[in-house]
C-alpha positions as CSV (number, residue, x, y, z in Angstrom):
1,M,40.0,-94.0,127.8
2,Y,36.7,-93.8,126.0
3,V,34.3,-91.1,124.9
4,F,30.6,-91.6,124.6
5,Y,28.4,-89.7,122.2
6,F,24.8,-88.9,122.8
7,D,24.1,-87.9,119.2
8,L,25.0,-89.9,116.1
9,E,26.0,-86.7,114.3
10,D,28.5,-85.9,117.1
11,F,29.9,-89.4,116.9
12,I,30.5,-89.1,113.1
13,N,32.2,-85.7,113.6
14,G,34.3,-87.1,116.5
15,V,35.5,-90.0,114.3
16,E,36.2,-87.6,111.4
17,I,38.8,-85.8,113.5
18,G,40.3,-89.1,114.9
19,E,43.4,-90.9,113.7
20,D,41.6,-93.9,112.3
21,E,38.5,-93.7,110.1
22,R,37.6,-97.3,110.7
23,I,34.2,-97.7,112.3
24,Y,33.4,-100.9,114.1
25,A,29.9,-102.2,114.0
26,P,28.9,-105.7,115.1
27,E,27.8,-108.1,112.3
28,S,24.4,-108.5,113.9
29,I,22.1,-106.2,115.9
30,N,22.4,-106.4,119.7
31,T,19.2,-107.5,121.3
32,K,19.0,-107.9,125.1
33,M,16.4,-108.5,127.7
34,R,16.3,-106.1,130.6
35,T,15.4,-108.4,133.5
36,D,16.6,-106.0,136.3
37,L,13.5,-103.9,135.9
38,P,10.0,-104.7,137.1
39,V,8.9,-104.7,133.5
40,Q,10.9,-106.9,131.1
41,N,11.9,-105.0,128.0
42,Q,13.5,-106.4,124.9
43,I,15.8,-103.8,123.4
44,S,17.3,-103.8,120.0
45,M,20.3,-101.5,119.4
46,I,23.3,-100.7,117.2
47,T,26.6,-100.2,118.9
48,L,29.3,-98.3,117.0
49,T,32.9,-97.8,118.1
50,A,36.0,-96.2,116.5
51,A,39.6,-95.5,117.5
52,G,40.5,-91.9,118.2
53,P,43.7,-89.9,119.1
54,G,45.7,-91.1,122.0
55,H,44.2,-94.6,122.1
56,T,40.7,-93.2,122.9
57,I,37.7,-95.2,121.9
58,H,34.7,-93.3,120.6
59,A,31.4,-95.1,121.1
60,A,27.7,-94.6,120.3
61,R,24.8,-96.9,121.1
62,I,21.6,-96.3,119.2
63,E,18.4,-97.9,120.6
64,I,16.2,-99.0,117.7
65,E,13.2,-100.0,119.7
66,R,12.1,-101.2,123.1
67,I,9.4,-103.9,123.4
68,S,7.6,-104.5,126.6
69,R,7.4,-108.3,127.1
70,M,5.1,-107.9,130.1
71,Q,2.4,-106.2,128.0
72,G,2.5,-109.1,125.5
73,E,4.0,-107.1,122.7
74,G,5.1,-109.4,120.0
75,T,8.5,-109.3,118.4
76,M,7.1,-109.8,114.8
77,G,9.2,-107.7,112.5
78,T,11.8,-106.7,115.0
79,A,14.7,-108.2,113.0
80,E,13.5,-106.5,109.8
81,R,13.2,-103.1,111.5
82,A,16.7,-103.6,113.1
83,E,18.2,-104.5,109.7
84,H,16.6,-101.5,108.1
85,A,17.9,-99.2,110.9
86,Y,21.4,-100.7,110.6
87,T,21.3,-100.0,106.8
88,L,20.3,-96.4,107.4
89,V,23.1,-95.9,110.0
90,I,25.8,-97.4,107.8
91,A,24.6,-95.4,104.8
92,E,24.7,-92.2,106.8
93,I,28.3,-92.9,108.0
94,Q,29.4,-93.6,104.4
95,R,27.6,-90.4,103.2
96,K,29.3,-88.2,105.8
97,L,32.7,-90.1,105.9
98,P,33.2,-91.5,102.4
99,G,36.7,-92.8,103.3
100,A,35.5,-94.6,106.4
101,E,35.9,-98.4,106.5
102,I,33.1,-100.3,108.2
103,V,34.7,-103.2,110.1
104,K,32.7,-106.0,111.8
105,G,33.4,-106.1,115.5
106,M,33.7,-103.7,118.4
107,L,36.5,-101.9,120.3
108,L,36.3,-102.3,124.0
109,E,38.4,-101.4,127.0
110,A,38.2,-102.6,130.6
111,G,35.1,-101.3,132.4
112,M,33.6,-100.0,129.2
113,V,30.8,-102.6,128.8
114,G,29.0,-101.6,132.0
115,D,29.1,-97.9,131.1
116,L,28.1,-98.6,127.5
117,D,25.0,-100.4,128.7
118,R,23.6,-97.1,130.0
119,L,24.4,-95.1,126.8
120,R,21.6,-93.9,124.6
121,T,22.7,-92.1,121.4
122,S,20.0,-90.1,119.6
123,Q,19.6,-90.1,115.8
124,A,17.5,-88.3,113.2
125,L,17.4,-91.1,110.6
126,W,14.2,-92.8,111.5
127,H,11.4,-93.2,114.0
128,I,9.2,-96.1,115.0
129,E,5.5,-95.7,114.4
130,Q,2.7,-98.0,115.5
131,T,-0.5,-97.0,113.7
132,D,-2.8,-99.2,115.8
133,K,-1.8,-98.9,119.5
134,N,-3.6,-102.3,120.2
135,D,-1.8,-104.2,117.4
136,P,2.1,-104.3,117.7
137,R,2.1,-105.9,114.2
138,S,1.4,-102.4,112.8
139,R,4.8,-101.1,114.1
140,R,6.9,-99.7,111.3
141,L,10.3,-98.0,111.0
142,I,9.8,-94.8,109.1
143,P,13.0,-93.2,107.6
144,M,13.4,-89.4,107.9
145,H,15.3,-87.2,105.6
146,D,16.4,-83.7,106.6
147,G,14.1,-83.9,109.5
148,G,11.1,-84.8,107.4
149,D,9.2,-88.0,106.9
150,S,9.7,-89.8,103.6
151,S,6.6,-92.0,103.9
152,S,4.3,-89.3,102.5
């Protein structure tokens, strides 16, 4: 059995009450092309899983950004923004769950991948900003602290 979380804070709280405070995060950021839609999107995301009571798997999937390949948006800086987002997520987990061990990998169960593909977990750690709507190179990941913007 698996439980999906629609908010990162809820995922962290769900893991805290679980049997195992190990959190699994893939070594690299997942990037995939959605080719099943009329518009091809490249999506970068972070998938987190953890073991819970009674062999339950807790899961969260945080979308970092979605780039429309049909509109010619470039991928310049995508890896850097993804790594920055990953660092923020891991730091938040370690801040809220100081005893948690971050393990490379992912816990899965039969049938979970298809469902996990539709999961979108919200977070309040950053937002993506593009200062010039005509220039995707101006896209930046802006960290937020306590709901505020730290770039000012």
